[in-house]
C-alpha positions as CSV (number, residue, x, y, z in Angstrom):
1,M,18.7,-17.1,13.8
2,P,19.3,-17.1,17.6
3,F,16.6,-15.6,19.8
4,N,17.4,-12.1,21.2
5,A,15.9,-11.7,24.7
6,D,16.4,-7.9,24.5
7,Y,14.1,-7.7,21.4
8,S,11.6,-10.5,22.0
9,R,8.4,-8.5,22.1
10,I,7.1,-6.8,18.9
11,A,4.0,-4.8,18.1
12,V,2.6,-3.9,14.7
13,V,0.3,-0.9,14.4
14,G,-2.4,-1.6,11.9
15,S,-4.2,-4.9,11.2
16,R,-5.0,-4.3,7.5
17,G,-2.8,-4.0,4.5
18,Y,0.9,-4.6,5.2
19,G,0.1,-4.9,8.9
20,C,-1.9,-8.1,8.4
21,H,0.9,-9.6,6.3
22,F,3.6,-8.6,8.8
23,L,1.7,-10.1,11.7
24,R,1.1,-13.4,10.0
25,A,4.8,-13.7,9.1
26,L,6.0,-12.6,12.5
27,A,3.7,-15.0,14.3
28,G,4.7,-17.8,12.0
29,S,8.4,-17.1,12.5
30,K,8.2,-18.2,16.1
31,H,11.1,-15.8,16.7
32,F,9.4,-13.5,19.1
33,E,8.0,-14.1,22.6
34,T,5.2,-11.6,22.0
35,V,3.6,-10.5,18.8
36,R,0.9,-7.8,19.3
37,V,-1.3,-6.0,16.9
38,V,-2.3,-2.5,17.9
39,T,-5.5,-1.6,16.0
40,R,-8.3,0.9,16.1
41,S,-11.4,-0.3,18.0
42,T,-14.4,-1.0,15.8
43,A,-18.0,-1.5,17.0
44,S,-20.0,-0.7,13.9
45,N,-21.6,-3.3,11.6
46,R,-20.1,-1.9,8.4
47,K,-18.8,-4.6,6.1
48,E,-15.2,-3.4,6.4
49,D,-15.4,-3.4,10.2
50,K,-16.9,-6.9,10.3
51,E,-14.0,-8.1,8.1
52,K,-11.5,-6.4,10.3
53,R,-12.9,-8.1,13.4
54,M,-12.8,-11.5,11.6
55,Q,-9.2,-10.8,10.6
56,C,-8.2,-10.0,14.2
57,Q,-9.8,-13.2,15.4
58,K,-7.7,-15.2,12.9
59,L,-4.6,-13.4,14.1
60,K,-5.6,-14.2,17.7
61,D,-5.9,-17.8,16.8
62,M,-2.3,-17.6,15.6
63,G,-1.2,-16.4,19.0
64,V,-1.2,-12.7,18.2
65,Q,-2.2,-10.4,21.1
66,I,-5.0,-7.9,20.1
67,V,-4.9,-4.5,21.7
68,E,-7.4,-1.9,20.5
69,Y,-7.3,1.9,20.9
70,A,-10.0,4.5,20.5
71,D,-7.9,7.7,20.1
72,T,-4.4,8.7,19.0
73,T,-3.1,10.5,22.1
74,V,0.4,10.0,23.4
75,K,-1.0,8.5,26.6
76,T,-3.0,5.9,24.6
77,F,0.1,4.8,22.7
78,E,2.1,4.7,25.9
79,E,-0.4,2.2,27.3
80,T,-0.7,0.0,24.2
81,F,3.1,-0.3,23.9
82,K,3.8,-1.4,27.5
83,D,6.2,-4.3,27.7
84,I,7.1,-3.9,23.9
85,D,10.6,-3.8,22.6
86,I,10.0,-3.1,18.8
87,V,7.2,-1.1,17.2
88,V,6.5,-1.6,13.5
89,S,4.1,1.0,12.1
90,A,1.9,-0.2,9.1
91,V,-0.6,2.7,9.1
92,G,-2.0,3.9,5.8
93,V,-1.5,7.3,4.2
94,A,-4.5,8.7,6.2
95,G,-2.8,7.8,9.5
96,V,0.7,9.0,8.7
97,M,0.6,11.9,11.1
98,D,-0.7,9.7,13.9
99,Q,2.8,8.4,14.1
100,I,4.0,11.5,15.8
101,P,2.1,10.8,19.1
102,M,2.8,7.1,18.4
103,I,6.6,7.8,18.5
104,D,6.2,9.9,21.7
105,G,4.1,7.2,23.4
106,A,6.7,4.6,22.4
107,V,9.4,6.5,24.1
108,L,7.4,6.9,27.3
109,A,6.6,3.2,27.2
110,G,10.3,2.2,27.0
111,V,10.2,0.9,23.4
112,K,13.7,0.4,22.1
113,W,13.2,0.4,18.3
114,F,10.6,2.1,16.1
115,I,10.1,1.5,12.4
116,P,7.8,4.0,10.7
117,S,5.4,3.2,7.9
118,E,7.3,3.7,4.7
119,Y,7.8,0.5,2.5
120,G,7.5,2.6,-0.7
121,V,9.3,5.4,-2.4
122,A,10.8,8.5,-0.8
123,D,8.9,11.7,-1.0
124,Y,11.1,13.3,-3.7
125,Q,9.8,16.7,-4.7
126,S,8.5,16.8,-8.3
127,V,9.9,19.4,-10.7
128,W,7.1,18.7,-13.2
129,L,4.1,19.2,-10.8
130,P,3.6,22.4,-8.8
131,F,2.2,20.7,-5.6
132,A,3.6,18.7,-2.8
133,S,3.6,14.9,-2.9
134,P,0.9,13.1,-0.9
135,L,3.9,11.4,0.8
136,A,5.3,14.8,2.1
137,T,3.8,14.2,5.6
138,K,6.1,11.2,5.9
139,G,9.0,13.6,5.9
140,L,7.5,15.4,8.9
141,V,7.3,12.1,10.7
142,R,10.9,11.2,9.8
143,D,12.1,14.6,11.1
144,H,10.2,14.1,14.4
145,L,11.5,10.6,14.8
146,A,15.1,11.8,14.2
147,A,14.7,14.5,16.8
148,V,13.2,12.2,19.4
149,A,15.8,9.6,18.7
150,K,18.6,12.1,19.3
151,S,17.2,13.1,22.7
152,S,15.9,9.8,23.9
153,G,18.1,7.2,22.3
154,L,15.1,5.5,20.5
155,A,16.6,3.3,17.7
156,H,14.9,3.6,14.3
157,T,15.0,2.3,10.8
158,I,13.6,3.7,7.5
159,I,12.7,1.1,4.9
160,Y,12.2,1.9,1.2
161,T,11.1,-0.9,-1.2
162,G,9.5,1.0,-4.1
163,M,6.1,0.1,-5.4
164,A,4.4,-3.2,-4.6
165,I,2.3,-3.7,-7.7
166,D,0.3,-6.6,-6.1
167,Y,-0.5,-4.4,-3.1
168,L,-1.5,-1.2,-5.0
169,D,-4.3,-1.3,-7.5
170,P,-2.5,-1.6,-10.9
171,T,-4.9,0.9,-12.4
172,A,-3.2,3.5,-10.2
173,I,-0.2,3.3,-12.6
174,G,-2.3,3.1,-15.7
175,L,-2.5,-0.7,-16.0
176,Q,-5.9,-2.4,-16.7
177,L,-5.1,-6.1,-16.3
178,A,-8.5,-7.6,-17.1
179,E,-8.9,-5.5,-20.2
180,H,-5.2,-5.8,-21.3
181,K,-5.1,-2.0,-21.6
182,A,-2.6,0.6,-20.4
183,T,-1.8,4.3,-20.4
184,L,1.7,5.4,-21.3
185,V,2.9,8.9,-20.3
186,G,6.0,10.0,-22.2
187,R,8.3,7.3,-23.5
188,G,7.9,5.0,-20.6
189,G,11.7,4.5,-20.4
190,T,12.4,5.8,-16.9
191,P,13.4,3.0,-14.4
192,A,11.2,2.5,-11.3
193,T,11.6,0.2,-8.3
194,F,9.2,-2.6,-7.6
195,T,9.0,-5.2,-4.8
196,S,6.2,-7.6,-4.3
197,I,4.2,-7.9,-1.1
198,H,5.7,-11.2,-0.2
199,D,9.2,-9.9,-0.6
200,V,8.5,-6.7,1.4
201,V,7.1,-8.9,4.3
202,R,10.1,-11.3,4.2
203,L,12.5,-8.3,4.2
204,V,10.8,-6.6,7.2
205,V,10.8,-9.9,9.2
206,E,14.5,-10.4,8.4
207,I,15.3,-6.8,9.5
208,V,13.6,-7.0,12.9
209,K,15.5,-10.2,13.7
210,R,18.8,-8.4,13.3
211,P,18.6,-5.3,15.6
212,E,22.2,-4.6,16.1
213,E,22.9,-4.6,12.4
214,M,19.7,-2.9,11.2
215,Q,19.1,0.0,13.7
216,N,19.7,3.7,13.0
217,R,20.0,3.4,9.3
218,T,18.0,3.6,6.1
219,I,17.4,0.4,4.2
220,R,16.8,0.5,0.4
221,Y,15.8,-2.8,-1.1
222,A,14.8,-3.2,-4.7
223,G,13.0,-6.4,-5.6
224,S,13.5,-5.4,-9.3
225,T,13.9,-2.4,-11.5
226,A,11.7,-2.0,-14.6
227,K,10.4,0.6,-17.0
228,M,6.8,1.3,-17.6
229,R,7.0,0.1,-21.2
230,D,8.2,-3.3,-19.9
231,L,5.1,-3.6,-17.8
232,I,2.9,-2.4,-20.6
233,K,4.2,-5.1,-22.9
234,V,3.3,-7.7,-20.3
235,V,-0.3,-6.3,-19.9
236,T,-1.1,-5.5,-23.5
237,G,1.0,-8.2,-25.2
238,C,2.9,-5.6,-27.3
239,S,4.5,-2.2,-27.1
240,F,1.8,-0.5,-29.1
241,G,-1.7,-1.1,-30.4
242,T,-5.3,-0.5,-29.6
243,G,-4.9,-1.4,-25.9
244,L,-2.4,1.4,-25.4
245,K,-3.3,5.0,-24.7
246,C,-0.2,7.3,-25.3
247,M,0.1,10.8,-23.8
248,H,2.7,13.4,-24.1
249,P,3.8,14.6,-20.7
250,D,2.6,18.2,-21.4
251,D,-0.8,16.9,-22.4
252,A,-0.9,14.6,-19.4
253,K,-0.2,17.6,-17.1
254,Q,-3.0,19.6,-18.6
255,E,-5.5,16.6,-18.3
256,L,-4.3,16.0,-14.7
257,N,-5.1,19.7,-13.9
258,N,-8.6,19.5,-15.4
259,L,-9.4,16.2,-13.7
260,A,-8.1,17.3,-10.4
261,L,-10.2,20.5,-10.5
262,A,-13.2,18.3,-11.2
263,H,-12.3,15.9,-8.3
264,D,-12.2,13.1,-10.8
265,S,-10.5,9.9,-9.7
266,K,-9.2,9.4,-13.3
267,A,-6.5,11.9,-12.3
268,V,-4.8,9.3,-10.1
269,P,-3.1,7.1,-12.8
270,I,-2.1,10.2,-14.8
271,Y,-0.5,11.7,-11.7
272,T,1.3,8.5,-10.8
273,C,2.5,7.9,-14.4
274,L,3.9,11.5,-14.6
275,L,5.8,10.9,-11.3
276,I,7.2,7.6,-12.6
277,E,8.2,9.1,-16.0
278,E,9.9,12.0,-14.1
279,G,11.9,9.4,-12.1
280,L,10.2,9.6,-8.7
281,G,9.4,5.9,-8.7
282,Q,13.0,5.0,-8.0
283,I,14.3,4.5,-4.4
284,D,17.8,5.3,-5.6
285,R,17.1,8.2,-7.8
286,F,20.1,10.1,-6.6
287,K,22.4,7.1,-6.7
288,E,21.7,6.2,-3.1
289,P,23.3,2.7,-2.5
290,L,20.9,-0.3,-2.4
291,D,21.1,-2.8,0.5
292,N,20.2,-5.9,-1.4
293,E,23.5,-7.5,-0.6
294,L,22.6,-7.6,3.1
295,F,19.8,-10.1,2.4
296,P,21.3,-12.7,0.0
297,E,18.8,-15.3,1.1
298,L,15.9,-13.3,-0.3
299,K,15.3,-14.1,-3.9
300,P,12.8,-11.4,-5.0
301,E,10.2,-12.0,-7.7
302,P,10.8,-9.8,-10.8
303,V,7.9,-7.3,-11.3
304,C,7.0,-8.7,-14.8
305,Q,6.6,-12.1,-13.2
306,T,4.4,-10.6,-10.5
307,L,2.3,-9.0,-13.2
308,E,2.0,-12.3,-15.1
309,R,0.9,-14.0,-11.9
310,M,-1.7,-11.3,-11.3
311,M,-3.0,-11.5,-14.8
312,A,-3.3,-15.3,-14.6
313,K,-5.4,-14.9,-11.5
314,T,-7.5,-12.2,-13.1
315,Q,-8.2,-14.5,-16.0
316,T,-9.1,-17.4,-13.7
317,T,-11.5,-15.1,-11.8
318,K,-13.1,-14.0,-15.1
319,V,-13.6,-17.6,-16.3
320,S,-15.1,-18.6,-12.9
321,A,-17.5,-15.7,-13.1
322,I,-18.7,-16.7,-16.6
323,A,-19.1,-20.3,-15.4
324,N,-21.1,-19.2,-12.4
325,F,-23.3,-17.1,-14.6
326,F,-24.2,-20.0,-16.9
327,H,-24.6,-22.3,-14.0
328,K,-27.2,-20.0,-12.4
329,A,-28.9,-19.5,-15.7
330,R,-29.6,-23.3,-16.1
């Protein structure tokens, strides 16, 4: 794809999670004059901070510029986005609201295109559950972005790709790969959207290479569509049996309430499975058109194949752990 001098400098906010994957792919594409990571400064000796600094050094070795920030003010983001054409946000759920000053700073810095951190499902409101989705704050960011774009001309793109089962912990949707166990809420027959990490990264890199075509729109890309019972069959080896815990939705709602009141993390898979069974795991729940045809060169990995790959890796890790145990015991 030809080099576009008007969009030659790109920054990714966030050096972990999707951010790290985006940065590696962008640097490797050789399509951009500048690839910059904007990441929180870390000075502690905590394990996660040491790992983050090591990761940033690896990115630097690939030619990625490292810019750190200590606070999330508009002024800070204005300074970190100087000389940048495109900003791709890859902040986690905890940093979603930081995108509001991020957007304002981008406008002041002269950024031309802003892509907020989505890459999942839309924050559809549940009818089954009486509280707001954890993703509801993303709606506030999208509203702010739309208002700012209208007044400033900042281009923007919203990207929905469904769930990345190899990015999220599979236990969050009731799948225990190593134990070959699963939790089924309801009949497990409601379709959900899944796209692997690798395919999400390839999609985003392809999008930022095509500004004129991809700006000021919502992109919905489905790597594959599957039902929970399809995934459960891969994990447990069958559609029923001792490895499967079945719950009626009403019973699941009651247990969710009890676990949530007790601040028990076991509430998470029940909550997620309820949302999937209700239909909130689809990026096209209300028949919104998918945009897969815009990316014919992408050949996404089906989610069941992703699961099989993850399970094979889990089994290899387990065998290695057993071998190491006996080796040390000699």
